[in-house]
N, C-alpha and C positions, 0 to 999 in steps of 0.2 A: 394502449397498453395500460395494465393495472399497476405497473411499477416502473420506476426509473432508478438506474444504478449510477451512483456517483462514487468515485474513488477520491478520498481526501488525505492529504499528506502535509505535514508540517515541515517544509523544506528547511527553513532557517528561522522560524518563528518561535522556537523554544530555546531557551538560554543554557542548554547543556554544554555548549562549547563557547568559550570566550572568543574564538576566532571566527564565528559564524558570520560576521559582517564583513570580514575581509575579502579582498579580491582572490587571494591565494587559496583560501578555504572554499570559496564559491567555485573557483575553477576546478579544484580537485573533486568536489562533490558533484558538479555537473558532468564531469567526465565519467564518474562512476555511475550516475543516473543513466547516461547514454549507453555504457557498456552493459548494463544489466536490467534496470527497471523499465526503461524505455523499450527495450527489445521484447520483454515480456508482455508489455501493453500492445505492441504493434502486431504480435502474432496471436492475440485473442480471437478465437474463432468467431465470436460475436463482438462487433465494434459499437454497438449501441450503448455506449457509456460515456460519462464525462469524468476525466481525471484532473483534479485540481491540486496543484503543488503550491502551498501558501508561502509567501515571502514577506520579509520586513519591507515596508514601503521605501525606506531609505536606501535599500539595495537594489531597487528595481532597475535602474539605469545600468548598473554594473552587470546584473544578471542578463538583461536584454543584450548587452554588448557581447557577453560570453556566448550566449546562445546563438547569436548571429554567426559564429565561427563553424557551427554545425548545420547539417541539413535542417530544413524548417520542420518544426514539430507538426505532428498530425493535428487536425482541427480539433480533435477531442481531448487533447493533452495540453494543459495550459499552466504556466507560472503566473500567479496573480496574488495581489494583496488579499488579506481576509475579507475586506469589504467587497472588492471585485469578485471574490469567490462566491459570496452570498448572492450577489446580483446575477452572476452567471448561472448558478444553481437554480435560482428562480426561473430564469429563462429557459433552462433545460428541463426542469421538471414540469413546469407549467401547471396544469390543473390535474396532473396524474395523482391518483389516490395514495400510492405508497412509495416511499423513498427508501432504497437500500443504500446505506452509507458504509462504504467499504473503507476499513482502515489500511494504510500502506505506508511503509517507509520509503524514502526515495533512493534507497540503495538495495532493496529487496525485490523478489519476483513472486508472481502467481502463475500457476499452471495455465497453459493456453486455453483450456476449456473452462476456466474459472467464471468468466462473465456468463457464459452459457449455463453453467451449473446454477448460477443465481437466477437467471431468467426462468429456468425450469423448476426451481425450488418452490414448494408449496408448504409453507410453515404452518403449524398449528396455530389456532387462535391464542393469543396471549404471549406468543414468543416474541422476545424483544431483541435477541442477538443470536447470530449463527456463528459458531466458533470452529476454526481449524485447529486441530490438535496435532495432526500429522504432517510433516514436511521434511525438509533437509536443511542442513547447514553446509555452506560452501566456503572454505578457506581459499579466497581468490589469490592470495599471496603464494601459498605452496601448492595450490592446485589439488586440494584434498577435500573430500565430501563425505558426510555421514547422514544417514536417516536420523530423524529426531522426533521425539514426541514431548509435547508440553501441555500441561493441563489447561492453562488459560494464558496462551501467548498473545502477543499484539497482532494477531492475524484474525480479525473478526469483522462482522457486519452488524451494524445496528439497523433495526427495522422501525422506521417512523412512519406515521401519517405525514404526508408531505406538507400539508397546511400547518400542522402543529410544529414541525421542525422549522419552517420558514417564518413562523410567528415567534420563534425564540425558545420553544420548549426543548429541553435536553434531559436525557436520563441521568439520574443521580446514582453513581456507582456506590455499592456498599463499602464499609470498612475504610480503607486508606484511599479508595477511589482510583486505584491503578489498574493496569491491564489484568493483573492477576485476580481482580475482583469481578471482572465480567462474567465469570463462570457462575457467580452468585445470582445473576439475573436469570429470569425465565429464558432458557436457551435451548438450542438444538445443535447437535455436532455435525459438521460436514466431514465425512469420513475419508475422502481421498487425500493423498499427499499433495496438498495444494500450494505450499509455500517454500520458497528457498530464502534462507537468512544468509545474506552475504557478508563474510568477513573480509575487511580490507585494510589498508594502512592508515586509514583516516577515521576509523571507528572511535567514537567518544570513550567507549570502555573496551580495553583489549580483551579479546576472546581467543581461545584455543580449542581446537577440536579434540575430543577423546580419541585415544589410539584405537580402542575397541570400535569395530563397526565400520571402519573406513572402507569406502568402495574402491573397486578397481577402476582404472582410467576408462576402460570400455563401458563400465556401468555408469560412471559419471557422464560421459558423452551421450549415452542414451537418455539419461534423465534429463540433462540440460537442454537437449533437442526439444523436449516437451515443454520447456519453459522459455527458450530463446529462439527457437526455430532453426 
């Protein structure tokens, strides 16, 4: 293969929430991960990917204990420390020329065809990022859903040369260096509605869906089947 696809997620390695190291926070977020994110990974029509959910080393024993209460994770879905993540990425990517690094939150979902879309993708020379602008937002508390468009959301793929990435090279984002700046890199747009942003009781920042555009229950179920099976 000319490319390997790695999904990378910071499970509790960013300090947005002061509770991210506690057992109760971890239990709640792992439950959400199983209810949504894991299901979308399990139904991917192409399973030739590695999904890495990075954890703070000090919480590894707690997370291992919590995960033991659930069915065993698929072999290609792993909770690892950042150092373990790099080592496992090296083993997975091997001598493959190109690395597609997919950003994902541990409570969101991608369409079941997403990995296959990336396998089939033939970007132009010089393209550094693939951006998903079209998706959905799901309020899992009130069971409401809306289509959404975001110019530069946190649903993108960085395209690296494998050897460069594993040697430590990283793209420097323009401006403030946030997700909103990814659009300023040489990029291409993936046009399908590929993501679902899940709103739940444990979001770091509260979210509320707009009233306009809310989908019927039948429409929701049809869409969710494409993301969760």
